[in-house]
C-alpha positions as CSV (number, residue, x, y, z in Angstrom):
1,M,104.9,251.3,-52.3
2,H,103.3,251.6,-49.0
3,S,99.8,251.8,-50.5
4,T,100.5,248.9,-52.9
5,A,101.4,246.7,-50.0
6,L,98.2,247.7,-48.2
7,V,96.1,247.0,-51.3
8,M,97.8,243.6,-51.6
9,I,97.2,242.8,-47.9
10,F,93.6,243.9,-48.2
11,A,93.1,241.8,-51.4
12,A,94.6,238.8,-49.7
13,Q,92.3,239.1,-46.7
14,L,89.3,239.6,-49.0
15,L,90.2,236.5,-51.1
16,S,90.8,234.5,-47.9
17,R,87.4,235.5,-46.5
18,A,85.7,234.7,-49.9
19,W,87.5,231.3,-50.0
20,R,86.4,230.5,-46.4
21,I,82.8,231.4,-47.1
22,N,82.8,229.3,-50.3
23,N,84.6,226.5,-48.4
24,N,82.1,226.6,-45.5
25,K,79.2,226.6,-48.1
26,D,80.7,223.5,-49.8
27,K,81.2,221.7,-46.5
28,W,77.6,222.4,-45.6
29,L,76.4,221.1,-49.0
30,W,78.6,218.0,-48.7
31,A,77.4,217.3,-45.1
32,T,73.8,217.7,-46.3
33,H,74.5,215.3,-49.2
34,I,76.1,212.7,-46.9
35,K,73.2,213.0,-44.5
36,A,70.6,212.5,-47.3
37,Q,72.6,209.5,-48.6
38,S,72.7,208.0,-45.1
39,Q,69.0,208.5,-44.6
40,L,68.3,206.9,-48.0
41,Y,70.5,204.0,-47.2
42,E,68.8,203.5,-43.8
43,Q,65.3,203.6,-45.5
44,N,66.4,201.0,-48.1
45,R,67.9,198.8,-45.3
46,L,64.6,199.0,-43.3
47,I,62.5,198.1,-46.4
48,A,64.8,195.2,-47.2
49,T,64.6,194.0,-43.6
50,K,60.8,194.2,-43.6
51,E,60.6,192.3,-46.9
52,E,63.0,189.6,-45.6
53,A,60.9,189.2,-42.4
54,K,57.7,189.0,-44.5
55,C,59.3,186.4,-46.8
56,L,60.5,184.4,-43.8
57,R,57.1,184.6,-42.2
58,L,55.4,183.4,-45.4
59,T,57.9,180.6,-45.8
60,D,57.3,179.6,-42.2
61,E,53.5,179.7,-42.6
62,E,53.8,177.6,-45.8
63,H,56.0,175.1,-43.9
64,Q,53.5,175.0,-41.0
65,A,50.6,174.5,-43.4
66,A,52.5,171.7,-45.1
67,L,53.2,170.0,-41.8
68,K,49.5,170.2,-40.9
69,E,48.4,168.5,-44.1
70,E,47.8,164.9,-43.8
71,Q,50.5,162.8,-45.4
72,P,49.3,159.8,-47.3
73,S,50.1,156.7,-45.4
74,F,51.8,153.8,-47.2
75,T,52.4,150.3,-46.1
76,L,55.9,148.8,-46.5
77,P,56.0,145.2,-47.6
78,S,57.4,142.7,-45.1
79,Q,60.8,141.2,-45.5
80,D,59.2,137.9,-46.5
81,A,57.2,139.6,-49.2
82,I,60.3,141.3,-50.6
83,C,62.2,138.0,-50.6
84,Q,59.3,136.3,-52.5
85,L,59.1,139.1,-55.0
86,K,62.9,139.0,-55.6
87,K,62.6,135.2,-56.2
88,G,59.7,135.9,-58.6
89,T,57.3,133.6,-56.7
90,Y,53.7,134.2,-55.9
91,C,53.2,136.6,-53.0
92,P,49.9,136.8,-51.2
93,L,48.4,140.3,-51.0
94,F,48.1,140.2,-47.2
95,Y,51.8,140.8,-46.9
96,F,51.3,144.3,-48.2
97,T,48.4,145.6,-46.1
98,N,48.0,146.3,-42.4
99,K,44.7,144.4,-42.4
100,G,46.4,141.5,-44.0
101,L,49.3,141.5,-41.6
102,C,46.8,141.5,-38.7
103,E,45.0,138.5,-40.2
104,A,48.3,136.8,-40.9
105,S,49.3,137.2,-37.3
106,Q,46.1,135.4,-36.3
107,M,46.2,132.7,-38.9
108,F,48.6,129.8,-38.8
109,L,47.1,127.7,-41.6
110,T,49.5,126.9,-44.4
111,N,50.9,124.0,-46.4
112,N,53.9,125.9,-47.7
113,S,57.1,124.8,-46.0
114,D,58.8,128.1,-47.0
115,A,56.0,130.3,-45.6
116,L,56.6,132.6,-42.7
117,I,54.0,133.7,-40.2
118,L,53.9,136.8,-38.1
119,V,54.3,136.2,-34.4
120,R,54.2,138.8,-31.7
121,G,57.0,138.5,-29.2
122,K,57.0,138.9,-25.4
123,H,57.9,142.6,-25.6
124,G,55.4,143.5,-28.3
125,S,57.8,143.2,-31.2
126,H,56.8,141.3,-34.3
127,S,58.8,138.7,-36.2
128,F,58.3,136.2,-38.9
129,L,58.8,132.5,-38.0
130,P,58.6,129.5,-40.3
131,A,55.0,128.3,-40.2
132,L,55.9,124.6,-39.6
133,S,57.7,125.5,-36.4
134,A,55.0,127.8,-35.0
135,Q,51.9,125.6,-35.3
136,P,51.0,122.2,-36.6
137,I,49.6,122.2,-40.1
138,S,45.8,122.2,-40.2
139,P,44.0,120.5,-43.1
140,S,41.4,123.3,-43.4
141,F,43.1,125.7,-45.7
142,V,42.6,127.1,-49.2
143,K,45.4,128.5,-51.3
144,D,45.0,132.1,-52.4
145,Q,45.0,131.2,-56.1
146,H,42.1,128.8,-55.5
147,L,39.9,131.3,-53.7
148,G,36.6,132.0,-55.5
149,N,34.9,135.4,-55.8
150,N,32.5,134.5,-52.9
151,L,35.5,134.0,-50.6
152,V,37.6,137.0,-51.8
153,N,34.8,139.5,-51.3
154,L,34.0,138.5,-47.7
155,P,33.9,141.6,-45.4
156,H,36.6,142.0,-42.8
157,R,35.6,141.4,-39.2
């Protein structure tokens, strides 16, 4: 029995060593696998970060280019023009253009009691006042609908 016990102890030690060797090999393989997965994850994260930065840069460049492009200017109609359009009455074209508004601010000639004229205030602000209260009516006027082609096509000063 003595020899059988020694054989069993020897076999147990041999199996224990074989298990430890295999276990250490498996631990090393698992650590290598985890390290490779970590490196792959880090590479993918760096690629995604670079792509996101590139996309943000392109978006910012497009935004800056759009800001540099000239925006088409448009003229808003005056309050008086809007009121006249809502009423469905004739509305002179000068209410819709900057050139016309400039001319309207310099011209007080009208026979329409409902007409408003553009007047510049003390502080540089503009407002519309009834034409009759701003200036006396002058007899030298021509209504827009009675203007001939020779008067309409006059160049602006």
